[in-house]
Backbone as JSON, one array per atom type, in Angstrom:
{
  "sequence": "MSIDSLNWKILKCLQKNARQSNAEIGRQVGISSPAVSERIKKMEDSGIINSYKTVVSPFETGYQLKAIITLRAFMGKLKPFLVKVKTYDEVLNCYRITGNENIVMEVVLKNQNHLEAFIDQLISYGETKTQIVLSHVVSHNEIKEVR",
  "N": [[1.1, -1.21, 0.31], [0.63, 1.79, -0.92], [1.29, 5.17, 0.38], [-0.5, 7.94, 0.48], [-0.5, 11.63, 0.33], [-2.34, 12.66, 2.02], [-3.11, 10.54, 3.54], [-0.52, 10.19, 4.9], [-1.06, 13.25, 6.25], [-3.33, 12.41, 8.62], [-2.12, 9.83, 9.6], [-0.05, 11.51, 11.19], [-1.86, 12.87, 12.73], [-2.66, 10.94, 14.2], [-0.31, 9.89, 15.45], [0.27, 12.2, 17.2], [-2.2, 11.78, 18.88], [-3.73, 9.48, 19.56], [-6.2, 8.75, 20.18], [-8.18, 10.74, 19.38], [-10.99, 11.31, 18.4], [-12.02, 9.27, 15.05], [-13.58, 11.6, 13.85], [-12.64, 14.05, 14.42], [-10.49, 13.82, 13.4], [-10.55, 14.09, 10.61], [-11.43, 16.24, 10.35], [-9.28, 17.69, 10.96], [-8.05, 17.26, 8.07], [-9.59, 17.24, 6.66], [-11.81, 15.58, 5.05], [-14.27, 13.59, 5.39], [-15.6, 11.39, 8.84], [-16.42, 8.59, 7.81], [-14.47, 8.2, 5.78], [-11.73, 8.73, 6.52], [-11.81, 6.8, 8.81], [-12.19, 4.69, 7.18], [-9.62, 4.58, 5.51], [-7.83, 4.33, 8.16], [-8.13, 1.69, 8.87], [-7.1, 0.56, 6.6], [-4.85, 1.16, 6.17], [-3.77, 0.11, 8.94], [-4.74, -2.81, 8.08], [-2.92, -3.14, 5.97], [-0.57, -3.28, 7.29], [0.88, -0.5, 7.91], [0.49, 0.99, 10.14], [0.72, -0.82, 13.27], [0.36, -0.35, 16.03], [-1.01, 0.55, 18.92], [-0.69, 2.76, 21.64], [-0.1, 3.39, 25.42], [1.5, 5.9, 27.1], [4.13, 5.46, 29.92], [4.78, 7.63, 32.27], [7.92, 6.81, 33.53], [9.48, 8.34, 35.44], [6.9, 9.32, 37.2], [6.57, 6.57, 38.05], [8.3, 5.65, 40.02], [10.14, 5.46, 39.27], [13.47, 6.49, 39.48], [15.95, 6.6, 38.05], [17.66, 6.89, 34.34], [18.64, 5.04, 32.24], [21.47, 4.6, 29.65], [22.8, 1.65, 28.35], [25.43, -0.34, 27.11], [26.24, -3.36, 26.17], [29.07, -5.6, 25.38], [28.48, -8.44, 24.41], [30.04, -11.77, 25.58], [31.95, -14.39, 23.81], [29.63, -16.81, 22.42], [27.46, -15.84, 23.88], [25.6, -14.28, 22.88], [23.03, -15.05, 21.69], [22.15, -16.29, 23.18], [21.38, -13.96, 25.13], [19.9, -12.61, 23.71], [17.16, -13.55, 24.1], [16.75, -13.69, 26.89], [17.18, -10.79, 27.59], [13.99, -9.97, 26.88], [13.33, -10.74, 28.78], [13.24, -8.77, 31.04], [11.95, -6.34, 32.86], [13.02, -4.24, 33.76], [13.78, -3.08, 31.15], [12.71, -0.82, 28.29], [13.79, -0.39, 25.61], [15.49, -2.33, 23.53], [17.91, -3.02, 21.16], [19.68, -4.57, 18.59], [23.16, -3.49, 17.37], [26.03, -2.29, 14.9], [28.7, -2.03, 15.04], [31.8, -1.59, 18.14], [29.83, -2.17, 20.31], [27.16, -5.03, 20.99], [24.97, -4.26, 21.66], [22.82, -2.2, 22.63], [20.86, -0.42, 24.93], [17.93, 0.79, 27.07], [17.31, 1.41, 29.61], [15.03, 1.85, 32.82], [15.11, 2.56, 36.18], [15.16, 1.91, 40.0], [16.74, 3.05, 42.0], [20.03, 3.83, 42.4], [21.06, 1.16, 43.83], [19.32, -0.66, 42.26], [20.57, -0.28, 40.15], [23.02, -1.41, 40.21], [22.16, -3.85, 41.21], [20.93, -4.69, 38.71], [22.69, -4.33, 36.52], [25.01, -6.57, 37.49], [23.12, -8.8, 36.4], [23.72, -8.27, 34.16], [26.03, -8.98, 33.36], [27.09, -11.28, 32.79], [26.72, -11.9, 30.5], [28.17, -10.42, 28.75], [31.02, -7.25, 28.48], [29.79, -4.42, 29.98], [28.18, -0.75, 29.49], [27.62, 1.86, 31.19], [25.78, 4.72, 30.68], [23.95, 7.32, 32.52], [21.26, 8.89, 32.38], [20.83, 12.13, 32.37], [18.81, 14.03, 31.25], [15.84, 14.63, 29.33], [16.01, 15.84, 25.83], [15.27, 15.59, 22.96], [12.44, 14.55, 21.35], [11.36, 12.75, 18.77], [8.87, 10.39, 17.87], [7.24, 10.6, 16.02], [7.13, 9.29, 12.7], [7.63, 11.04, 9.72], [6.58, 12.26, 6.84], [8.97, 11.86, 4.41], [9.72, 14.1, 2.21]],
  "CA": [[0.29, 0.1, -0.09], [1.25, 3.66, -0.86], [0.74, 6.12, 1.51], [-0.35, 9.55, -0.08], [-0.57, 12.81, 1.32], [-3.87, 12.58, 2.55], [-2.7, 9.11, 4.88], [0.67, 10.78, 5.92], [-1.52, 14.33, 7.58], [-4.05, 10.95, 9.42], [-0.9, 9.67, 10.68], [0.24, 12.61, 12.0], [-3.0, 12.73, 13.7], [-2.97, 9.66, 15.22], [0.79, 10.12, 16.49], [0.78, 12.94, 18.08], [-3.13, 11.82, 20.04], [-4.16, 8.16, 19.03], [-7.23, 8.85, 20.53], [-8.87, 11.71, 19.01], [-12.0, 10.69, 17.49], [-11.86, 10.32, 12.98], [-14.73, 12.59, 13.04], [-12.15, 15.17, 14.88], [-9.0, 14.08, 12.39], [-11.48, 14.57, 9.31], [-11.8, 18.27, 10.31], [-8.01, 18.16, 10.44], [-7.56, 16.97, 7.38], [-10.53, 17.55, 5.42], [-12.68, 15.03, 5.03], [-15.28, 12.94, 6.64], [-15.11, 10.76, 9.48], [-15.77, 7.51, 7.57], [-13.4, 8.16, 5.25], [-11.0, 8.46, 7.72], [-12.22, 5.29, 9.03], [-11.91, 3.85, 5.84], [-7.86, 4.76, 4.7], [-6.76, 3.8, 9.04], [-8.69, 0.22, 8.67], [-6.6, 0.52, 5.19], [-3.19, 1.25, 6.58], [-4.05, -1.26, 9.95], [-4.56, -4.2, 7.7], [-1.26, -3.57, 5.5], [0.42, -3.28, 8.35], [1.81, 0.12, 8.32], [-0.1, 0.91, 11.61], [0.33, -2.0, 14.31], [-0.06, -0.71, 17.47], [-1.73, 1.63, 19.42], [-0.59, 2.52, 22.75], [0.07, 4.7, 26.47], [2.88, 6.13, 27.39], [3.65, 5.77, 30.87], [6.32, 8.11, 32.96], [8.85, 6.18, 34.79], [9.79, 9.03, 37.06], [5.72, 9.02, 38.26], [5.73, 5.66, 38.8], [8.65, 5.12, 41.05], [11.72, 4.84, 38.48], [14.15, 7.45, 39.7], [16.67, 6.38, 37.07], [16.72, 6.49, 33.38], [20.32, 4.93, 31.6], [21.68, 3.69, 28.46], [23.62, 0.62, 28.76], [25.82, -0.92, 25.75], [27.06, -4.34, 25.85], [29.57, -6.25, 24.35], [28.46, -9.97, 24.35], [31.05, -12.81, 25.52], [31.57, -15.5, 22.99], [28.61, -17.6, 22.33], [26.99, -15.32, 24.68], [24.54, -13.15, 22.64], [21.88, -15.92, 21.59], [21.63, -16.35, 24.72], [20.8, -12.74, 26.18], [18.57, -11.78, 23.12], [16.64, -15.07, 24.74], [16.92, -13.08, 28.41], [16.69, -9.45, 27.7], [12.93, -9.88, 26.6], [12.27, -11.23, 30.28], [13.91, -7.76, 31.85], [11.26, -5.39, 33.13], [13.67, -2.71, 33.41], [14.25, -2.35, 29.23], [12.17, -0.27, 27.55], [13.89, -0.89, 24.29], [16.63, -2.5, 23.33], [18.58, -2.56, 19.8], [21.21, -5.24, 18.51], [23.94, -2.68, 16.64], [26.69, -2.63, 15.02], [30.28, -1.92, 16.1], [32.27, -2.31, 18.9], [29.18, -3.73, 21.38], [26.27, -5.58, 20.19], [23.24, -4.36, 22.54], [22.57, -0.82, 23.46], [19.41, -0.7, 25.7], [17.57, 2.2, 27.26], [16.45, 0.83, 30.83], [14.78, 2.14, 34.16], [15.8, 1.57, 37.47], [14.21, 2.48, 40.58], [17.68, 3.41, 42.51], [21.76, 2.85, 42.46], [20.87, -0.37, 44.35], [18.42, -1.8, 41.51], [21.16, -0.33, 38.83], [23.85, -2.07, 40.33], [21.99, -5.37, 40.37], [20.46, -5.36, 37.17], [24.64, -4.8, 36.02], [25.27, -7.27, 38.01], [22.3, -9.63, 35.84], [24.17, -8.47, 32.32], [28.18, -9.28, 32.79], [27.28, -12.99, 32.64], [26.64, -12.25, 29.04], [29.66, -10.05, 28.2], [31.39, -5.9, 29.04], [28.71, -3.18, 29.7], [29.35, 0.22, 30.12], [26.47, 2.46, 31.62], [25.79, 5.76, 31.4], [22.85, 7.63, 33.59], [20.81, 9.91, 31.51], [20.34, 13.11, 32.62], [17.51, 14.71, 30.89], [15.42, 13.86, 27.81], [16.19, 17.01, 25.05], [14.55, 15.63, 21.73], [11.83, 13.26, 21.05], [10.65, 12.19, 17.45], [8.58, 9.31, 18.16], [6.91, 10.33, 14.99], [7.5, 9.15, 11.38], [7.69, 12.08, 8.77], [7.0, 12.13, 5.4], [9.98, 12.62, 3.51], [9.53, 15.02, 0.59]],
  "C": [[0.39, 1.34, -0.05], [0.72, 4.2, -0.13], [0.9, 7.57, 0.97], [0.12, 10.65, 1.12], [-1.61, 12.78, 2.25], [-3.42, 11.32, 3.85], [-1.71, 9.48, 5.7], [-0.4, 12.38, 6.88], [-2.1, 13.45, 8.58], [-3.34, 10.51, 10.18], [-0.33, 10.14, 11.57], [-0.59, 13.11, 13.32], [-2.68, 12.05, 15.01], [-1.48, 9.89, 15.95], [1.09, 11.35, 17.32], [-0.97, 12.37, 19.22], [-4.01, 10.35, 19.59], [-5.69, 8.21, 19.16], [-8.45, 9.8, 20.39], [-9.99, 10.67, 18.24], [-12.05, 10.7, 15.61], [-12.68, 11.09, 13.1], [-13.63, 13.94, 13.66], [-10.67, 15.21, 13.79], [-9.75, 14.2, 11.05], [-11.73, 15.8, 9.22], [-10.45, 18.2, 10.13], [-6.97, 18.49, 9.29], [-8.22, 16.49, 6.15], [-11.02, 16.78, 5.01], [-13.11, 14.09, 5.88], [-14.48, 11.5, 7.22], [-15.1, 9.24, 9.03], [-14.71, 6.94, 6.39], [-12.09, 8.29, 5.89], [-10.8, 7.38, 8.64], [-11.58, 4.2, 7.68], [-10.14, 3.5, 5.76], [-7.52, 4.56, 6.54], [-7.25, 2.57, 8.69], [-7.42, -0.48, 7.34], [-4.78, -0.05, 5.53], [-2.84, 0.12, 7.76], [-3.96, -2.5, 9.05], [-3.08, -4.43, 6.81], [-0.28, -3.33, 6.86], [1.19, -1.18, 8.74], [1.12, 1.07, 9.15], [-0.14, 0.04, 12.14], [0.04, -1.83, 15.02], [-0.52, 1.0, 17.9], [-1.14, 1.79, 21.28], [-0.18, 3.84, 23.49], [1.94, 4.56, 26.77], [2.95, 5.88, 28.8], [5.2, 6.38, 31.2], [6.69, 7.33, 33.99], [8.87, 6.69, 35.97], [8.46, 9.03, 37.67], [5.23, 7.84, 38.85], [6.99, 4.61, 40.0], [10.16, 5.01, 40.87], [12.19, 5.83, 38.55], [15.61, 7.42, 38.33], [16.51, 5.49, 35.75], [18.66, 6.01, 33.12], [20.55, 3.9, 30.29], [22.95, 2.44, 28.48], [24.12, -0.39, 27.29], [25.97, -2.04, 26.69], [27.63, -5.4, 24.86], [29.65, -7.65, 24.79], [29.83, -10.48, 23.67], [30.74, -13.87, 24.28], [30.25, -16.44, 22.92], [27.39, -16.83, 23.4], [25.49, -14.58, 23.87], [23.46, -14.11, 21.77], [20.99, -15.31, 22.85], [20.93, -14.98, 25.53], [19.9, -12.06, 25.05], [16.98, -12.92, 23.43], [15.92, -13.9, 25.7], [15.9, -12.11, 28.17], [15.43, -9.44, 27.47], [11.93, -9.72, 27.96], [12.77, -9.54, 30.97], [12.79, -6.61, 32.09], [11.8, -3.4, 33.32], [14.08, -1.75, 32.25], [13.24, -1.74, 28.67], [12.26, 0.3, 25.87], [15.17, -0.9, 24.01], [16.65, -2.94, 21.9], [19.84, -3.25, 19.69], [21.8, -4.5, 17.59], [24.84, -2.91, 15.88], [27.82, -2.14, 15.17], [30.31, -2.78, 16.96], [31.26, -3.41, 20.12], [28.29, -3.79, 20.51], [25.13, -5.13, 20.45], [23.53, -3.05, 22.8], [20.77, -0.63, 23.89], [19.3, 0.68, 26.52], [16.76, 1.39, 28.68], [16.16, 2.01, 32.16], [14.72, 2.38, 35.43], [15.07, 2.51, 38.82], [15.39, 4.2, 41.39], [19.14, 3.13, 42.32], [21.77, 1.46, 42.5], [20.79, -1.14, 43.22], [19.67, -1.55, 40.07], [22.31, -0.86, 39.18], [23.44, -3.49, 40.54], [21.45, -5.88, 39.22], [22.22, -5.29, 36.41], [24.93, -6.0, 36.2], [24.49, -8.64, 37.34], [23.08, -9.3, 34.32], [25.68, -9.14, 32.76], [28.3, -10.52, 32.87], [27.16, -12.69, 31.36], [27.74, -11.34, 28.3], [30.0, -8.58, 29.4], [30.08, -5.01, 28.62], [29.51, -1.75, 29.91], [28.17, 0.98, 29.99], [26.61, 3.96, 31.46], [24.43, 6.56, 31.3], [22.1, 8.94, 32.55], [19.81, 10.85, 32.82], [18.49, 14.07, 32.47], [16.64, 14.77, 29.33], [15.2, 15.72, 26.9], [15.23, 17.07, 24.11], [13.5, 14.04, 21.8], [11.34, 13.25, 19.83], [10.05, 11.01, 17.88], [7.35, 9.1, 16.72], [7.84, 10.24, 14.08], [6.22, 10.05, 10.58], [7.83, 11.6, 7.56], [8.35, 12.85, 4.75], [10.11, 13.26, 2.17], [11.31, 15.01, -0.29]]
}
């Protein structure tokens, strides 16, 4: 399915607020509510839209530290780690990357003791490097039409 400029406008509306009504999206993009609904359904069916989610503030739920942790896996430990990492509640995002490290993770932790215990779990899989996040500067969670 190709994404025309109208679908990009609908996607932009959904990325800002996926809970707004189709009628509201229609008012913003200049088409009827049923037309919006039909376009959204087609984008869902084709896999362009693959989920809707709620974003929770980790700091408001008791997680006071955010860190970026890279892992350089020991020989033979990468595949077991790729299975294990999916079980860690602390991991917000995990990426397999190129370069000296194999993995980069964004994690949230309650405090320094929690961080230490979490790193202790990781070191059986490889060498870690940890950076504490001080503040959130930019967030581009939207996919934008490139012209």
